[in-house]
N, C-alpha and C positions, 0 to 999 in steps of 0.2 A: 732873406737878406742877400744882396748880391755880393757885397764885400764883407768878409767876416774875419775876426781874429778868433781862431780856435785855440783853446788852451787845454793842454794835457799836463797834469801834474802827477808824477809817479813817486812812489816811496820805496826805496830799497829797504824792506822791512827786516833789517839785520838786528842781531843782538847788540846790546850796549858795548861801546868800545872803551877800553881801559884808559886811553888817552883823552877821553871825553868826560867820563863819569867816575867819581871817586867811590871807594868802598864797594867794589864789585866782588862777588864771590870768586874764589880761585878755582873751584872744582866743577863749575857748571857755567852755563850761559845766563846772562841777565837780560830781561825784556822790559825794564822800566820805561824806556823810551816809547815802546810800542803800547804798553798797557796804560801808562799814565799820560804820555805826551799826546797820543792821537786824540783821545777825548777832549783834551784842552784845546788842541788845534782846531778840531771840528767846530767847537763853540766860538773860538776867537775869529775865524775867518768867514763864518756863516753870513756876515753882512755884505761880503763882496760878491753880490749876485751878478749874473750875466744879463744880457739884454732881455731874456725871457723871464727874469726874476728868479732863476734857478741858483741855488747855493753851489759853491765849488764841488766838483766831482773829483774824487781821488782814485788813483789806480794803485792798489796795494800789491807790491811784488813780494811774494811770500817765500821765505827760505825753505826749500825742499831739496836737500842735497846730501852729499856724503858726510859733511861735518855734523849736520843735524842727526843723521843716523848714528854717528859715532857717540854722540852725547846722550841720545834718548832712545836708541834702539831701532828706529825705522826712519826712512826719509821724510815721511809726512807727519812726524810726531807733533810738530808745532800746530799743524792744522787740527789734529785730534785734541790736543791739550787746550786750545783756545778756539774751538769750533764756534761756539756761540758768539764770541767776540767778533770773529770775522763775518759771520752771517749777519750780525747786526749792522756792520759796516756795509755789507752788500745790500741789505734791505733799505739803507739810507740812500741808495743810488750809486754807490761806489762799485769798483770792479776788483775782483780777486784774481790777481795775476801771479807771475812766477819770477823768482829771483834766484836761479841756481848759481852757486859759487863752485869753482873747481878747487876748493881747499882739499888738500890731501895730507894725511899724517905720515911723516917719515918713521918707518918702523924702528930705525936705529936710535935717533935722537928724540923722537916724540914731538918734533917740531911740525907745526902746520905750515904748509907752503902752497903757493898757487901752481897747480899742475898745468904747465904750458907746453909740454913736450909729448906726453903719452896720449895721442889722439884717440886710440882705441879705448883707453880707460875713460876719457871724456865722454865719448859717444855712449858707451855702455852705462855710465853713471846717469846720463841724461835720460836714457830709456827707462832705467829702473826707477829713478826718482819720479818721472812723469807718471808711470804706471801707479805708483803708490799715491801720488797726488790725486789721480782720478779715482782711486779706490776710496779716498776720504771725502773729496769734494768733486764729484763728477761734473764734467762740463766746464769747469773753471780752468784758469791757466792758459787762456787764449792769447794773452799778451805776455811778453817776456822782456825783462831788463837783465842782461847777463852780469854776473859778479865781476867787478872791476872792468866792465865794458868789454870784456874779452870775447872774441869770436875767431873761428877759422872756417874754411869752406865746409868742413865735415860737420862741425857743430851747428852751423846755420842750416845745412840741409837736413840734419837730424830734427831740428825744431820744426821745419817745414813738414817733414814726413809724420811728425807726431800731431799735426793739425794746428800748430800755433799760427795765428793770423798776422800778428804785428810784433815786430821786435823794435824796441826803442833804446838800444844800447849805444848807438854811434855818437861819437864826438867828432864832427867833421873837421878834417885837417890834422887831427892829432894822431901821432904814432909813438909808441913806446916799445922798444924791442925787449923781448924776454932775455933774461940772463942765460948764459951758457951753463951756469950752475943749475943743477937739478932743483935745488931748494929756492925757488923764486919767492921773494918776499915783498915785491913791489908790483904795481900795475903793469900789465902787458896787453897792448892792443894795437891794431893798425887800422885807422880810419883816415889815412892820409889822402886818399882819392875820393872821399865821400862828399857829396854835395850837401848844402845847408837847406835841404827840403826833403820831404818823403819821396821814396822811389821804389820801384821794383828792381832788385839787383839782378845782375847777370848770374846765371846759374854757375858759371865758372869763377865768379869773384863776388862774394857777398858785399864787398866794401864800395862798389861803384854801380852806377846805372847800366843797364843792358844797352848795348848799341844796336843799331838796325840789323836785323837778321840773327841776333844772338838769342839763344834760349834764355827765358826769363824765369826767375823764381816766382812762386806764388806768395811767398812770405814777404810782406811789406817791411821795409826799413824806414823808421820815422826818427831821424836824428834829433838829438838835443839841440836847441837853438843856440847858436854861438855868435860872438862878435868877430868880425873880420878886420878889426883895427890893427894896423901895423904896430903901433906903439904898444897896445895892451897885449897883442900876440907875442911881441918880442919880450915883454916883461914876463909873460907866462913861460916862454922858452928859456929865459935865464933862470927862473925859479926851478924848472925841471932839470936844466943842465947842472945846477948846483946839487940838486937832490940825487941825480943819477950819475954825476961825475962824467958827463958826456956833452961836449960842445955841439954835437950833432943836433941836439934839441934846439939850440939857438939858430942854426942854419935852417932847420925845418920851419921854425917859427917865422923867419924872414921870407922864406919861399911860399909858405901857406899860413898866413897869420890866423891864429885861432885863440880865442879867449872865452871861457865860460865860467859860471859859478852857480852853485845850487840856489834854488828859489829861497832858501833860508839864509843866504849869504848877506853880508854887510851891505846895505843899500848903496853907499858910495862906490863899492866894488862891483855892484850889479849894473851901474849906469852904462858902461860900455855895451853890455848886452841889450839894454833898453834903447840905446841910441841906434844900434843896428836894427832893432825892431821898428823904430820910428821911421827909418829910411824906407822900409818896406811899406809901412802903413801910409806914408806920405804919397806913395805911388798908387794908392787906392787898390792894393792887392789883397786878396785873401791870404792869410798867413797862418801856419800852424806853429804855435809856440809850445815847445816841449821842455820841461825841466823836471828835476827830481830832488829828493832830500833823503835824510836818514832820520829815524825816530828819535835817537838820542840828541839830535840837534834841537829838538823841541823843548828839552828840559834845560834848566840852569846847568851850564857845563863849563869846562875849563878853557874852551875856545871862544873868545869874544866874537869870532868871525861869524858864527852861526847861532840863530835863535828863532823862536816862534814870532817874536816881535818883528824881526827882519822879514820873515815870510809874509806877514800881514802887510807890512809897508810895501814890499815889492809887488805883491798881488794887486794892491790898490793902485800902484803906479802903472801896471799893465792896463787896468780898466780906464784910467785917466788918459792914457795915450790913445786908446781906441776912441774914446769920447772926443778927444781933441780933433781927430780926423773924420768924425762922423761915421765910424765903422762899428758894426755890431760885434758883440762878444758872445761866444758859445763855449761852455765847458764840455769836454768830451772825455769819456773813458778811452783808454788807449785802443781798445778793440773797435771803437766806433770809427777810427780812422779809415778802415777798409770800406766803410759805407759813406765816405765823404770824398767823392771823386774830384771835387774842385781843388783839393790840396795835394793830390798825388800826381807826380810827374809821369 
């Protein structure tokens, strides 16, 4: 097919969050969203087939990192504990990818925080965690979504050197500065210069495309698909400004409007992203639509914003948009992006 809507759906396969699910254990991590929600989701969305009749393919970004090691004794403990569960997903056609967080425990307070300052620690953790991942499930983890969408040049280069093929952490146009405080407890990332399409980054700057003559990374960045609506971008900026107590978020939103929502998000709030997609499809372009979600969003939860029903509705809307413009649909695993040159800039 000459024009195609390619769809990549990733899942940050995190443990259940206390602000989402009630009655979670205090002394360990809970995985109900993963173990209960994923089978329900696979059954619910199976009818949303692509142009070849294939059911949705998912890319499961699995937690292998310092926090998992702290709770269970090794980086890849979750892979060992639920090996058969993950292999069954892989046998259904899905991909087993990687979702490393930079959660680090403060020795004094016992508080978990996002390590945004100690790059040597970040790089060392990635190397050790990757080695343990490969010892448990060799050859997997070729695609990565970073915890809290965070990257820097050293972490990006480390993934490249470890043989990762595709990173899909970027939120084009979004930037949240890390706190000067060591104990960072909110998102931190910089994708302000990032385009809204897959690209080979400059070796000197993971967040932008390489210019003519620049050395290029071999690791592809495949950003999440975002809306460029000024209105909705400003709304997003105001929400972030309130959360972070920084008017800079509003100014950035006006300069580079960005709005996105998980595939599990409330359909009325997903419409701006779908309208952005429709503009591209109306031009008869091939488009890569990347989105993600978390497992606990699939279960009944305390947030009315996210649900399995929403995911089903939004996925159906994607297929209907493609049909409206006579464009074929193909589900991809994240690692398949590297073999789809028509969508890589």
